DOTOR-138104 format. One record per residue (C-alpha): residue in three letters; y, x, z. Coordinates in steps of 0.5 Angstrom, whole numbers, plus 500, padded with zeros to 3 digits. Each point is the difference from the previous one (the first is absolute). Layout:
! residues N
ALAYXZ...
! end
This chain:
! residues 421
UNK128728892UNK500505506UNK507501502UNK504507498UNK501504506UNK504507502UNK495506501UNK499501507UNK505504504UNK505499495UNK506493500UNK505497495UNK507502503UNK503493499UNK507496502UNK502502508UNK496506500UNK503503493UNK508499503UNK498504506UNK496505496UNK506501495UNK504500507UNK497506503UNK500505494UNK506497498UNK503503508UNK495507499UNK503501494UNK507500502UNK498504506UNK497505495UNK506500495UNK505502506UNK496506501UNK499502494UNK493499498UNK497499494UNK496495498UNK493502497UNK494496497UNK493503499UNK494497497UNK496495503UNK494504497UNK499507502UNK494506499UNK496499506UNK500507502UNK508499502UNK496495506UNK494504502UNK505506500UNK505498505UNK496495503UNK494504502UNK493498497UNK498498507UNK507495502UNK498492500UNK505499493UNK495505496UNK493498503UNK501493500UNK507497498UNK502503493UNK500495493UNK497507496UNK496500494UNK498503494UNK504497493UNK497500493UNK502507500UNK496503506UNK507502504UNK500498507UNK505496502UNK503495506UNK505496502UNK505503504UNK498498508UNK507503501UNK506503498UNK501507503UNK495504497UNK502497492UNK508501502UNK497507502UNK497501494UNK505497495UNK506506504UNK496506497UNK497495493UNK508499499UNK502507503UNK504496504UNK500505506UNK505504496UNK505495501UNK505501506UNK499492502UNK492499502UNK500494503UNK498493497UNK498493501UNK495496497UNK497493501UNK494497497UNK492497500UNK495505504UNK492498500UNK495501505UNK494497500UNK500498509UNK497493503UNK506495499UNK504497506UNK506499501UNK505506500UNK495503495UNK499499493UNK496503494UNK506500496UNK506501503UNK507502500UNK504507502UNK507502501UNK501508502UNK504506500UNK498507500UNK505505502UNK497508496UNK501507500UNK504500508UNK497503505UNK505498505UNK499494506UNK506498497UNK497496495UNK496497504UNK505497504UNK502497493UNK495497498UNK499498507UNK507497500UNK500497493UNK493497503UNK503497507UNK506497495UNK496497496UNK498496506UNK508498501UNK500498494UNK494495500UNK502497507UNK494502503UNK502507504UNK499496506UNK492498498UNK498507499UNK499506504UNK500508497UNK495503503UNK501508498UNK495507502UNK499506497UNK494503498UNK502507500UNK500506494UNK493501497UNK498505506UNK502496505UNK497495497UNK493504499UNK500501508UNK501493502UNK494498496UNK496506503UNK501498507UNK499492498UNK493501496UNK499504506UNK502494505UNK496495496UNK494503500UNK497498506UNK502494498UNK496499493UNK495495502UNK506496503UNK505499494UNK500494495UNK496501494UNK507502497UNK502505504UNK494504500UNK500501492UNK507502502UNK499505504UNK497504495UNK504498493UNK507498504UNK500501508UNK508498501UNK498494496UNK496499507UNK507499504UNK502493496UNK493497501UNK501493502UNK493500504UNK501498508UNK495505501UNK503506496UNK506498504UNK497500506UNK498508498UNK506502497UNK504499507UNK499507502UNK500503493UNK504507499UNK506498498UNK504503493UNK507501503UNK495505505UNK499504493UNK506501497UNK503508498UNK507501501UNK502497493UNK497493500UNK503499508UNK506502496UNK499495495UNK498495504UNK506501504UNK505500496UNK498493497UNK499496506UNK508503502UNK503498494UNK497493499UNK503499507UNK506503498UNK500495495UNK498494506UNK493498495UNK495498505UNK493503500UNK494500504UNK496507501UNK493497498UNK495508501UNK494496496UNK504499495UNK497504494UNK499502492UNK492501499UNK502505494UNK501507499UNK506500497UNK504496505UNK504504505UNK505500504UNK503493502UNK497494499UNK503492501UNK499492499UNK504495501UNK495495504UNK500491501UNK501499507UNK495495498UNK494500502UNK494500494UNK496505497UNK505502493UNK507502504UNK502506497UNK504497495UNK503507499UNK497507500UNK503508498UNK500506502UNK500508498UNK495502495UNK501507499UNK494502496UNK499495495UNK503502494UNK497507500UNK494496501UNK500497494UNK505505496UNK499507503UNK508500501UNK502500507UNK505495500UNK500496507UNK502493501UNK502493505UNK500493498UNK497493502UNK497494497UNK502492502UNK495495500UNK504495495UNK495494502UNK500502507UNK507500501UNK501493496UNK496497506UNK504502505UNK508499496UNK498493497UNK500498507UNK507503502UNK504500493UNK502492497UNK499499493UNK507501496UNK496495494UNK506500494UNK502493497UNK497496496UNK504498495UNK498495494UNK502500493UNK498496494UNK503496494UNK500492499UNK497501493UNK496506497UNK503501495UNK505504505UNK495503503UNK500507496UNK508499503UNK497501507UNK498507498UNK507501499UNK502499506UNK496504504UNK501506496UNK508500502UNK497500507UNK499507504UNK499502506UNK498494503UNK496503506UNK502494504UNK498495496UNK494497496UNK500497494UNK494495498UNK500497492UNK497493500UNK497498493UNK497495498UNK500492503UNK506494500UNK506502505UNK498496506UNK493505500UNK503506499UNK505497506UNK494500504UNK497507498UNK506503502UNK499496507UNK493503500UNK501507499UNK505499505UNK506502497UNK508499504UNK502497493UNK500499492UNK504503494UNK499495495UNK502501493UNK502493497UNK501499492UNK508498502UNK501506505UNK498505495UNK505497495UNK506502504UNK497506503UNK497497507UNK494499505UNK499495505UNK498502506UNK495496505UNK502502508UNK492497502UNK502503508UNK507495499UNK499496495UNK506502496UNK501500493UNK505504497UNK501503492UNK502507500UNK502504495UNK495505495UNK504506501UNK501499508UNK493499502UNK499507504UNK505499504UNK498493500UNK493502503UNK502506505UNK505495503UNK493495501UNK497506502UNK504502506UNK501492502UNK493501501UNK499505504
! end
């Protein structure tokens, strides 16, 4: 019988990785709550036109990477490939744009039919924040500040660089795009196949090309900074000035872009210093035209998304796993097994200890199993002790054995925790 495997590009999150997964979510959530971001959860399934409207039919995500299908009722549905468009849709669907606080955070699985490789999966997890209805660059500062603080909290700030750029407002970008096309036109036959397609559909994305020939051609290309109008200049200079005052280190990257029409002004990424293909761990920017594309309502926004699996690849090298202390618990008689549950039902908030109940087998086998589970010790409910409302504790580290009162079990376990710290 053949072994059942996971679907290509998906993975199980097990043991140690699960700890790091929870750690990233916990730290990011705490920071978001500190700044009064509200948690939002959107469905994994959305109508396909939500993404074709926002990402564009010509984008790689829509044309090649979406898991889209028609259901039995004839509805065109898609497994969400990213989180911003669904949150923007939810903003208007639930009239959240009428509330004072329009700051949100989310996390969960996303789906793209990409070629699987290190740091790139077909089902992957993201944590993201979105800040709507505030046109000031101070909101861009807030979400960048939040992302930078998260890098510090995860102890990986020294392993990443913050890269920033401006793509200007819509008028500035339009003028720049015309000049870029003019510059690239004589080189159109020398460009990579991907850049040839982008020259027609999405010229700004050529700036992000990893092809060496493309890079050489782009070395003399016009820069968007030379086409910024006064509004765009004020926005970008104000952003940089405040980042400096906040001592948030950044690198200006004039080739950092977003190819979609609804993006404007600030774009930024946290890039791993390690040389590898998938080195962007967090990416964001301002998207003032997104909500209007979906709903017709002119609501600006800025946000970012973090790839949890990519972060875990970095974090697991920097953080040590603080495993809970495992203590096994069993009775000397099957007639007393139900009493174990009574003992456990009175134990609350034991965040520092895991209790493992052992059933069946003689006393020797139970001790053997407790050792295999890497228990620090075991609580034993004996028949004589039960009558006296007492318990036996066997310490596997010291070899000591002692009697404890059943009523003081929680206090005893707390002492065991601190002893093993």
